[in-house]
C-alpha positions as CSV (number, residue, x, y, z in Angstrom):
1,M,19.8,21.3,-33.3
2,P,22.3,18.3,-34.0
3,A,24.6,18.2,-30.7
4,D,28.6,18.8,-30.9
5,S,30.3,15.4,-30.0
6,A,32.6,17.0,-27.5
7,A,30.0,18.7,-25.7
8,P,26.9,17.3,-24.1
9,A,23.6,16.9,-25.4
10,W,21.4,19.9,-25.2
11,P,19.5,20.2,-23.4
12,V,20.8,18.9,-20.5
13,M,18.1,21.0,-18.2
14,S,14.8,21.5,-18.4
15,I,13.5,25.0,-18.4
16,A,11.8,23.9,-15.3
17,D,15.1,23.0,-13.6
18,A,16.7,25.7,-14.9
19,N,14.7,28.0,-13.6
20,A,14.0,26.2,-10.3
21,A,18.1,26.4,-9.6
22,L,18.6,30.1,-10.8
23,G,16.2,30.9,-8.5
24,G,17.2,29.0,-5.4
25,P,18.8,30.0,-2.5
26,G,22.3,31.4,-2.4
27,S,21.9,32.3,-6.1
28,P,22.4,36.0,-7.2
29,L,19.2,35.3,-9.1
30,E,17.5,34.1,-5.9
31,I,13.6,34.5,-6.1
32,R,11.4,34.1,-2.9
33,D,7.7,34.6,-2.3
34,G,6.5,38.4,-1.4
35,E,4.1,40.5,-1.5
36,V,3.8,43.5,-3.8
37,D,0.5,45.9,-3.9
38,G,-0.8,43.7,-1.6
39,V,-0.7,41.2,-4.1
40,K,1.6,37.7,-3.6
41,M,4.0,36.9,-5.9
42,K,7.5,36.2,-6.5
43,V,10.3,38.7,-6.2
44,Y,14.0,38.7,-6.3
45,V,16.0,38.8,-3.0
46,N,19.3,40.1,-4.5
47,A,17.8,43.4,-6.5
48,P,18.8,46.6,-5.3
49,P,16.4,48.5,-3.6
50,T,16.3,51.4,-5.8
51,I,17.4,53.5,-8.9
52,R,19.6,55.7,-7.0
53,S,21.4,53.0,-5.4
54,I,22.3,51.4,-8.9
55,L,23.9,54.9,-9.3
56,E,26.0,55.1,-6.4
57,M,27.1,51.5,-6.7
58,A,28.6,52.0,-9.9
59,A,30.2,55.2,-9.6
60,A,32.0,53.8,-6.5
61,T,32.7,50.5,-8.4
62,W,33.7,52.0,-12.0
63,P,34.2,55.2,-11.6
64,E,36.9,56.0,-14.4
65,R,35.3,53.4,-16.9
66,D,33.4,55.1,-20.4
67,Y,29.8,54.7,-19.6
68,V,27.8,57.0,-22.5
69,V,29.9,57.7,-25.8
70,Y,27.6,60.1,-28.0
71,E,30.4,61.1,-31.0
72,D,33.2,62.8,-29.4
73,E,32.1,63.1,-26.3
74,R,32.8,60.2,-23.7
75,V,31.3,60.4,-20.0
76,T,32.6,58.0,-16.9
77,F,30.7,56.6,-14.2
78,K,32.3,59.4,-12.1
79,G,31.1,61.9,-14.8
80,M,27.7,60.8,-15.0
81,M,27.4,60.5,-11.2
82,R,29.0,64.1,-10.9
83,A,26.6,65.7,-13.4
84,V,23.5,63.8,-11.7
85,Q,24.6,65.2,-8.4
86,H,24.4,68.8,-9.5
87,F,21.6,68.6,-11.4
88,A,19.6,66.9,-8.5
89,K,20.7,69.8,-6.6
90,A,19.0,72.2,-8.6
91,L,16.0,70.5,-8.7
92,R,15.6,70.4,-5.3
93,E,16.7,73.8,-4.3
94,T,16.4,75.8,-6.9
95,Y,13.3,74.9,-8.7
96,G,11.6,72.8,-5.6
97,I,11.3,69.7,-7.1
98,E,10.1,67.2,-4.3
99,K,9.2,63.5,-3.7
100,G,6.3,62.5,-6.0
101,D,6.7,65.4,-8.5
102,R,6.6,64.7,-12.2
103,V,10.0,65.5,-14.1
104,A,9.7,65.0,-18.1
105,I,12.8,63.9,-20.2
106,I,12.2,64.9,-24.0
107,M,15.3,64.7,-26.1
108,R,17.3,62.4,-28.2
109,N,20.1,59.8,-26.8
110,Y,22.6,62.9,-25.7
111,P,24.4,62.3,-22.5
112,Q,22.5,65.1,-21.1
113,W,19.4,62.3,-21.0
114,P,20.4,59.8,-18.3
115,V,21.8,63.0,-16.4
116,A,18.2,64.0,-16.2
117,F,16.7,60.9,-15.7
118,F,18.8,59.7,-12.9
119,A,18.6,63.2,-11.4
120,A,14.8,62.9,-10.9
121,C,15.0,59.5,-9.8
122,S,17.5,60.3,-7.2
123,I,15.3,62.6,-5.3
124,G,12.2,60.5,-5.2
125,A,10.8,62.8,-8.5
126,I,8.6,60.3,-11.1
127,A,10.9,61.0,-14.4
128,T,8.5,61.0,-17.1
129,P,10.3,60.3,-20.4
130,M,8.3,61.2,-23.4
131,N,8.5,60.7,-27.1
132,S,10.8,62.8,-29.0
133,W,8.7,62.4,-31.9
134,W,5.7,64.0,-30.5
135,T,4.2,67.0,-32.1
136,G,3.8,69.7,-30.3
137,D,0.0,68.8,-29.8
138,E,1.2,65.4,-28.4
139,L,3.8,66.8,-25.9
140,E,1.0,69.4,-24.7
141,Y,-0.9,66.7,-23.9
142,G,1.8,64.2,-22.2
143,L,3.0,67.6,-20.4
144,S,-0.3,68.2,-19.2
145,F,-2.2,64.8,-18.5
146,A,1.0,63.7,-15.8
147,G,1.0,67.1,-14.3
148,V,4.9,68.2,-15.0
149,K,6.5,70.6,-13.0
150,L,9.9,70.4,-14.7
151,A,10.6,69.4,-17.9
152,V,14.5,69.1,-19.4
153,V,14.4,69.1,-23.2
154,D,16.6,69.8,-26.0
155,G,16.5,72.5,-28.3
156,Q,14.5,71.3,-31.1
157,I,11.8,69.6,-28.7
158,Y,11.6,73.3,-27.2
159,E,10.9,74.9,-30.2
160,R,8.1,72.1,-30.9
161,M,6.4,72.9,-27.7
162,R,7.3,76.6,-27.4
163,E,3.8,77.5,-28.4
164,H,2.2,75.4,-26.1
165,M,3.8,76.7,-22.8
166,K,0.8,79.6,-22.5
167,K,-1.4,75.9,-21.9
168,L,0.7,74.7,-19.7
169,P,-0.1,76.6,-16.1
170,E,1.5,73.4,-14.6
171,L,4.7,73.4,-15.8
172,E,6.4,75.5,-14.0
173,H,10.3,75.0,-15.7
174,V,11.9,73.9,-18.9
175,I,15.3,73.4,-18.9
176,I,16.5,73.0,-22.4
177,A,20.0,70.7,-22.5
178,R,22.7,71.7,-25.2
179,D,21.8,75.0,-25.1
180,K,23.3,77.3,-27.5
181,G,23.3,80.4,-24.8
182,E,20.3,82.3,-26.3
183,D,18.6,84.6,-24.1
184,H,15.4,83.3,-23.5
185,A,12.3,85.8,-23.1
186,D,10.4,83.0,-21.0
187,P,11.3,83.5,-17.6
188,R,10.6,79.6,-17.0
189,V,13.5,78.9,-19.2
190,K,17.0,78.0,-18.5
191,G,19.7,76.3,-19.9
192,L,21.0,72.6,-18.6
193,E,24.9,73.8,-18.6
194,T,24.1,75.9,-16.4
195,Y,24.7,73.4,-13.8
196,I,26.5,71.1,-15.1
197,G,28.9,72.3,-18.2
198,D,29.8,70.4,-21.2
199,A,29.8,66.4,-20.8
200,N,33.5,66.3,-21.6
201,S,33.8,68.3,-17.9
202,W,31.5,66.2,-16.0
203,G,34.5,64.2,-14.6
204,E,35.9,67.5,-13.3
205,L,32.6,68.6,-11.3
206,D,32.5,68.9,-7.3
207,D,32.1,65.5,-5.2
208,I,28.6,67.5,-3.6
209,G,26.9,63.9,-2.9
210,L,23.3,63.7,-3.7
211,P,20.4,65.3,-1.6
212,A,19.3,63.4,1.2
213,V,15.9,61.6,0.5
214,E,14.8,58.9,1.6
215,I,13.5,56.4,-1.2
216,G,12.4,52.7,-1.2
217,P,11.4,49.5,-3.6
218,E,7.7,50.9,-3.3
219,D,8.4,54.6,-4.6
220,D,7.0,55.2,-7.8
221,A,10.1,55.9,-10.0
222,T,8.9,56.5,-13.9
223,I,6.0,57.5,-15.9
224,M,6.8,55.7,-19.3
225,Y,3.7,56.8,-22.3
226,T,2.2,53.7,-23.8
227,S,-0.7,54.4,-26.8
228,G,-4.1,53.3,-25.7
229,T,-7.1,52.1,-27.1
230,T,-8.9,55.3,-27.0
231,G,-5.9,56.6,-29.4
232,K,-4.4,58.9,-26.4
233,P,-1.2,57.9,-24.9
234,K,-1.8,55.9,-21.3
235,G,1.2,57.1,-18.9
236,A,2.2,53.3,-16.8
237,L,3.5,54.4,-13.4
238,A,5.8,51.7,-12.4
239,T,7.7,51.8,-9.0
240,N,11.9,51.1,-8.2
241,R,11.4,47.8,-7.7
242,A,9.4,47.0,-11.2
243,V,11.5,49.0,-12.9
244,I,15.2,46.9,-11.8
245,S,13.2,43.7,-11.2
246,N,13.0,43.7,-15.6
247,M,16.6,43.3,-15.9
248,F,16.7,40.6,-13.7
249,N,14.1,38.8,-15.4
250,S,16.7,39.1,-18.4
251,S,19.7,37.8,-16.6
252,T,17.6,35.0,-15.3
253,C,17.0,33.7,-19.2
254,Q,20.6,34.7,-20.2
255,A,21.9,32.1,-17.6
256,R,19.4,30.0,-18.1
257,M,20.5,29.1,-21.7
258,L,24.0,28.6,-19.9
259,L,22.7,25.7,-17.6
260,R,20.5,24.0,-21.0
261,R,24.0,23.8,-22.5
262,G,25.4,22.2,-19.6
263,E,27.5,25.1,-19.1
264,A,28.9,26.5,-15.9
265,I,27.4,30.4,-15.0
266,P,30.5,32.3,-14.8
267,E,32.2,35.0,-12.3
268,P,32.0,37.9,-13.9
269,D,35.4,39.3,-15.1
270,P,36.4,42.7,-13.4
271,N,38.2,43.4,-15.9
272,E,35.8,42.8,-18.5
273,Q,33.5,46.0,-20.1
274,K,30.9,45.3,-22.7
275,A,29.6,47.9,-24.5
276,T,25.9,47.9,-26.4
277,L,25.2,50.2,-29.5
278,L,22.4,52.5,-28.3
279,A,20.3,52.3,-31.4
280,I,17.1,52.8,-30.1
281,P,15.6,55.8,-28.0
282,F,16.5,56.0,-24.2
283,F,12.5,57.6,-23.7
284,H,11.4,53.4,-25.0
285,A,10.6,51.2,-22.0
286,T,13.8,49.2,-23.8
287,G,16.1,51.9,-24.1
288,S,15.8,53.1,-20.4
289,F,14.6,49.7,-18.5
290,A,16.9,47.2,-20.6
291,I,20.0,49.1,-21.7
292,L,20.3,51.8,-19.6
293,I,19.7,51.2,-16.0
294,P,21.2,47.4,-16.5
295,S,24.2,48.8,-18.4
296,M,24.9,50.7,-15.1
297,L,24.3,48.2,-12.6
298,R,27.2,45.8,-15.0
299,G,29.4,48.9,-15.2
300,D,28.9,48.4,-19.1
301,K,29.2,50.8,-22.0
302,I,26.8,52.7,-24.0
303,V,27.1,54.1,-27.2
304,A,24.8,56.3,-28.6
305,M,23.9,58.0,-32.1
306,Y,22.3,60.6,-32.9
307,K,20.2,58.8,-35.2
308,W,20.5,55.0,-36.8
309,D,22.4,54.2,-39.5
310,A,23.5,50.9,-40.3
311,G,26.3,52.5,-42.4
312,E,27.2,55.1,-39.7
313,A,27.2,52.0,-37.1
314,L,29.6,49.4,-38.6
315,P,32.7,51.7,-38.0
316,I,31.7,52.6,-34.5
317,I,30.9,48.6,-33.8
318,E,34.8,48.2,-34.9
319,R,35.9,51.1,-33.1
320,E,34.1,50.9,-29.7
321,K,34.4,47.1,-29.8
322,I,30.7,46.7,-29.4
323,T,29.5,43.3,-27.9
324,A,25.9,43.9,-28.1
325,V,23.9,45.4,-30.9
326,G,20.1,45.2,-31.4
327,G,16.4,47.0,-30.4
328,V,13.9,45.9,-32.7
329,P,14.4,43.4,-36.0
330,A,14.6,46.2,-38.5
331,I,18.1,47.5,-37.1
332,A,19.4,43.7,-37.0
333,W,18.4,43.4,-40.6
334,Q,19.9,46.2,-41.7
335,L,23.5,45.2,-40.2
336,L,23.7,41.7,-41.5
337,E,22.3,42.7,-45.0
338,H,24.5,45.8,-45.1
339,P,27.2,46.0,-48.5
340,D,29.8,47.4,-46.3
341,R,29.6,44.6,-43.4
342,D,32.6,43.1,-44.4
343,K,34.6,45.8,-44.6
344,Y,34.9,46.3,-41.0
345,D,35.8,43.8,-37.7
346,L,32.8,43.0,-36.2
347,S,34.5,40.0,-34.2
348,S,33.2,41.6,-30.9
349,I,29.8,41.0,-31.0
350,Q,28.9,38.8,-28.7
351,A,24.9,39.2,-29.0
352,I,22.6,40.3,-31.4
353,S,19.1,40.5,-29.7
354,Y,15.8,42.5,-30.6
355,G,11.9,42.8,-29.8
356,G,9.0,45.0,-29.9
357,A,7.9,44.2,-33.5
358,P,7.2,41.3,-35.3
359,S,10.4,39.5,-36.9
360,A,10.8,36.6,-39.4
361,P,11.7,33.3,-38.2
362,E,14.4,33.5,-40.8
363,L,16.2,36.5,-39.2
364,V,17.7,33.7,-36.8
365,S,19.5,31.8,-39.1
366,T,20.6,34.2,-40.8
367,I,22.1,35.9,-37.6
368,K,23.7,32.5,-37.0
369,K,25.3,32.1,-40.5
370,R,26.8,35.8,-40.5
371,F,27.3,36.1,-36.9
372,P,28.1,32.1,-35.6
373,D,29.4,33.1,-32.5
374,A,26.9,35.8,-31.2
375,A,23.9,34.8,-29.7
376,P,20.9,35.8,-31.1
377,G,17.9,36.5,-28.9
378,N,14.2,37.8,-28.8
379,G,12.0,38.7,-26.4
380,W,8.4,40.0,-25.2
381,G,7.5,42.6,-22.9
382,M,5.5,45.8,-23.2
383,T,6.2,49.2,-21.4
384,E,3.0,48.0,-18.5
385,T,5.7,45.1,-17.7
386,C,8.9,47.4,-17.6
387,A,10.4,45.8,-21.1
388,T,11.5,42.5,-20.9
389,A,9.2,39.4,-19.4
390,T,10.4,36.6,-21.1
391,L,13.8,36.1,-23.7
392,N,14.5,33.8,-26.1
393,I,18.1,33.5,-26.7
394,G,20.5,30.7,-27.9
395,E,20.4,27.0,-28.8
396,D,16.2,27.9,-27.5
397,Y,16.3,30.4,-30.4
398,V,17.6,28.6,-32.8
399,N,15.5,25.7,-31.9
400,R,12.2,27.7,-31.7
401,P,12.4,30.8,-33.6
402,S,8.9,31.9,-33.9
403,S,8.8,31.8,-30.1
404,A,9.1,34.7,-27.5
405,G,10.8,32.5,-25.2
406,A,9.7,31.0,-21.7
407,P,9.5,33.2,-18.6
408,P,12.5,33.4,-15.6
409,G,10.5,32.1,-12.4
410,A,9.4,35.5,-11.2
411,V,7.2,36.0,-14.1
412,E,3.8,34.0,-14.6
413,L,2.0,33.8,-17.8
414,K,-1.2,32.4,-18.4
415,I,-3.6,32.2,-21.7
416,C,-7.0,33.3,-20.8
417,D,-10.3,33.1,-22.6
418,P,-12.5,36.2,-22.8
419,D,-14.3,35.2,-19.0
420,G,-10.6,35.3,-17.9
421,N,-10.9,31.8,-17.4
422,T,-7.0,30.0,-17.7
423,M,-6.8,27.5,-20.8
424,P,-4.5,24.5,-21.7
425,A,-1.4,24.4,-23.0
426,G,-1.5,25.1,-26.8
427,E,-4.8,26.8,-27.1
428,V,-4.9,30.2,-28.5
429,G,-6.6,32.9,-25.9
430,E,-5.4,36.5,-24.4
431,L,-2.2,36.5,-22.5
432,W,-2.1,37.8,-19.0
433,C,1.7,38.3,-17.1
434,K,2.2,38.5,-13.4
435,S,5.5,39.3,-12.4
436,P,7.4,42.5,-9.8
437,S,8.5,44.0,-13.4
438,N,4.8,44.7,-13.9
439,C,3.6,48.6,-13.7
440,K,1.1,49.6,-10.9
441,R,-1.5,51.6,-12.6
442,Y,-2.1,54.1,-15.3
443,W,-1.8,57.5,-14.0
444,N,-5.2,59.4,-13.2
445,R,-6.6,56.6,-15.7
446,P,-9.0,54.8,-13.4
447,E,-10.9,53.0,-15.7
448,A,-8.4,51.9,-17.9
449,T,-6.3,50.4,-15.1
450,A,-9.3,48.0,-13.7
451,E,-9.2,46.7,-17.4
452,T,-5.7,46.2,-18.0
453,F,-3.8,45.7,-14.1
454,R,-5.9,43.0,-12.4
455,D,-4.9,41.2,-9.1
456,G,-0.6,41.8,-10.0
457,W,-2.2,40.8,-14.0
458,V,-1.2,42.7,-16.3
459,V,-4.1,41.8,-19.1
460,T,-1.8,42.4,-22.4
461,G,-4.5,42.2,-25.2
462,D,-2.0,40.1,-27.0
463,L,-3.5,37.0,-28.4
464,A,-0.8,34.2,-28.1
465,R,-0.3,30.2,-27.2
466,I,2.1,28.4,-24.6
467,D,3.3,25.2,-25.3
468,E,3.7,22.3,-22.3
469,E,7.6,23.6,-21.8
470,G,6.3,26.8,-21.0
471,F,7.7,28.7,-24.3
472,L,5.1,31.8,-25.3
473,F,4.3,32.0,-29.1
474,L,2.5,35.4,-29.9
475,V,-0.1,35.0,-32.8
476,D,-1.9,37.9,-33.3
477,R,-3.1,41.3,-31.1
478,A,-6.8,41.5,-29.5
479,K,-6.0,45.0,-29.2
480,D,-5.9,47.0,-32.9
481,M,-2.3,48.1,-32.9
482,L,0.5,47.7,-35.4
483,I,4.1,48.1,-34.6
484,R,6.6,49.7,-36.8
485,G,10.2,49.3,-36.0
486,G,9.3,48.8,-32.5
487,E,7.0,52.2,-32.5
488,N,3.4,51.4,-31.3
489,I,0.7,52.5,-33.7
490,Y,-2.9,52.3,-32.5
491,C,-4.8,52.3,-35.5
492,I,-7.9,54.3,-34.0
493,E,-5.7,57.4,-34.0
494,V,-4.3,57.4,-37.6
495,E,-8.1,56.4,-38.2
496,S,-9.3,59.6,-36.4
497,A,-6.4,61.7,-38.5
498,L,-8.3,60.5,-41.9
499,Y,-11.6,61.0,-40.8
500,D,-10.3,64.6,-40.0
501,H,-10.5,65.3,-43.5
502,P,-13.3,66.5,-45.2
503,A,-13.1,64.4,-48.6
504,V,-13.2,61.3,-46.3
505,M,-15.9,59.2,-45.2
506,D,-15.0,55.8,-44.0
507,A,-11.4,54.8,-43.0
508,A,-9.3,51.9,-41.9
509,V,-6.2,51.2,-40.8
510,V,-3.9,48.3,-41.2
511,G,-0.5,46.6,-41.1
512,I,1.4,45.9,-44.3
513,P,4.4,43.1,-43.6
514,H,7.8,44.8,-44.0
515,K,10.8,42.4,-43.7
516,V,12.9,45.5,-42.2
517,L,10.4,47.2,-40.4
518,G,8.4,44.6,-39.2
519,E,5.1,46.5,-40.4
520,E,4.3,49.8,-41.8
521,V,1.0,51.6,-41.9
522,G,-1.7,50.9,-44.4
523,A,-5.0,52.8,-45.1
524,V,-8.1,52.0,-46.9
525,V,-10.9,54.9,-47.8
526,Q,-14.0,55.6,-48.7
527,L,-14.7,59.3,-49.9
528,K,-17.4,61.3,-49.8
529,P,-19.5,61.3,-53.1
530,G,-18.4,63.7,-55.4
531,K,-15.2,64.3,-53.0
532,T,-11.6,64.0,-54.4
533,V,-8.0,64.0,-52.8
534,T,-5.1,62.3,-54.0
535,Q,-3.0,59.9,-51.9
536,D,-0.1,62.1,-51.2
537,E,-2.8,65.1,-50.4
538,L,-4.4,63.2,-48.0
539,R,-0.5,61.7,-46.3
540,A,0.4,65.0,-46.0
541,H,-3.0,66.0,-43.7
542,V,-2.1,63.2,-41.6
543,A,1.3,64.7,-41.4
544,G,0.1,68.1,-39.9
545,I,-1.6,65.9,-36.8
546,L,0.4,63.1,-36.0
547,A,4.4,62.4,-35.8
548,A,5.9,61.3,-39.1
549,F,6.3,57.3,-38.3
550,K,2.2,56.9,-38.0
551,V,1.4,58.4,-41.6
552,P,0.4,55.9,-44.1
553,V,2.7,54.7,-46.5
554,E,0.0,53.7,-48.9
555,I,-3.6,54.6,-49.2
556,Q,-6.0,52.8,-51.1
557,F,-9.1,54.0,-52.2
558,Q,-12.2,52.6,-52.7
559,D,-16.2,53.7,-54.0
560,E,-17.9,51.0,-51.8
561,P,-18.2,50.8,-48.2
562,L,-15.5,49.4,-46.2
563,P,-16.5,45.4,-45.6
564,R,-18.0,45.3,-41.7
565,N,-19.3,42.1,-40.0
566,A,-22.8,41.6,-38.2
567,N,-21.4,44.2,-35.4
568,G,-20.7,46.4,-37.4
569,K,-16.5,45.9,-37.5
570,I,-14.4,46.1,-40.2
571,L,-13.2,43.5,-41.4
572,K,-9.5,44.4,-40.9
573,P,-8.0,40.7,-42.1
574,E,-10.0,41.5,-45.7
575,L,-8.1,44.6,-45.8
576,R,-4.7,43.8,-44.9
577,S,-5.0,41.1,-48.1
578,R,-4.9,43.7,-50.5
579,F,-1.3,44.9,-49.5
580,T,1.6,43.5,-51.0
581,A,4.3,43.1,-48.4
582,R,7.5,45.7,-48.4
583,A,11.2,45.3,-48.7
């Protein structure tokens, strides 16, 4: 990228020097040698101790600022705090929720979602978000496996799980958000509005304070479900420190961009409020760890949508003066290519960032062409790292559009061979990550924990390389998984659903490249002799078992056996080549 004649040549500082400067003594992003769960690693000196402390600070600093906006509902930081106070009191006194109890949150991105989340975290309970797209069977598994004592859901979720509640004896209470006031036959069911009222009235609730509970950085805070190679979701358990360290990882990468430009890091403007258009679910690690909590720490506004629609997003960006958009590449593409884009004032946008799915290198150049003042960004992280571990933004991203960025000083990455030995720069192997933002373990999965969490390292299952300067390049996934628009889909889960059909003898699931979504689900099936089934019939069968986003968009049939190697493993690269990329 040619340097502007009026500006210093880029970069003016190496990644290592910038990380050292940002992590040095006296910096807001200072790091020091510490110990987490018995493992020595770098930790952030100035990180708030708990999620509860962030809530308290934000409510005291920006009480009248909007925090969450949803359609015609506007909730200030004060309003959010007051609603959290009242619901936290109910959790403790009415429902007997104690430190360490699991509280599930399952709903769309309504303002009630963060109320439930922060209320649980504020009393030391373990907030357990779940995918609001899950089927009743999937919800039953998630609730049962985590031993959830109380679930906060919306009406749609309740209808989906109602018939499963008799199989959930540990689930003592269900609280329905945005309840229509109907009488519920089940005595375990109550409406959330009973305790906090409607969203626009939360600021008028009495200031009753949060219940007195001792919570520290190493106390468990969240269980975030992620899929595993068995097809069954695993619950990744994270501490307060891990969740909060994630946002310091991101902040370091953002500040590093300025240092590499030769610019000073500006002091925060107390009168400026940034705004994020929330286009991904709160139940994602990105939605909660990288947007919900950091926005509270910075005093930012979150504008939520019922569901993502680029055409509906455009007037919202103009009206709410949105400064940041993104989530997954699909969202960026849809905004960039929408035919009505030029009808709206989108000049407030300062950042378009994404991750969680493969992205075409051409995306960054398209962003710079259509939004020249906006900083494009891409990153890498996973549920097990509490979202962001690396972030590639600004000139670094323009110059390395296929990279996921270099880690900040508190994050250590290495590439390992199958025996766990560290490989030299430039060689491809399995990516390992050590960071204070790493999760602690999988909930009640000791074997999976031992496989993935090793002496402070997360063994990611991603195949990658790291260049001489530390930039990460993802090559493939060692685990058999595809990512559709940011949603992890493990192939064995879909294959099992296909096998469940009486006509299917063999099946393999692969990713079909998609410009917007990154990948879609494709399948190749061999039928049993004499059996017949149409593509639509087989798709409907899968849809009756799994969530809609996991259903194959294309199924190919063949009479001969699926290709396999000498070890009996299906040759999926060969199958992928049969599918045409989709626009």
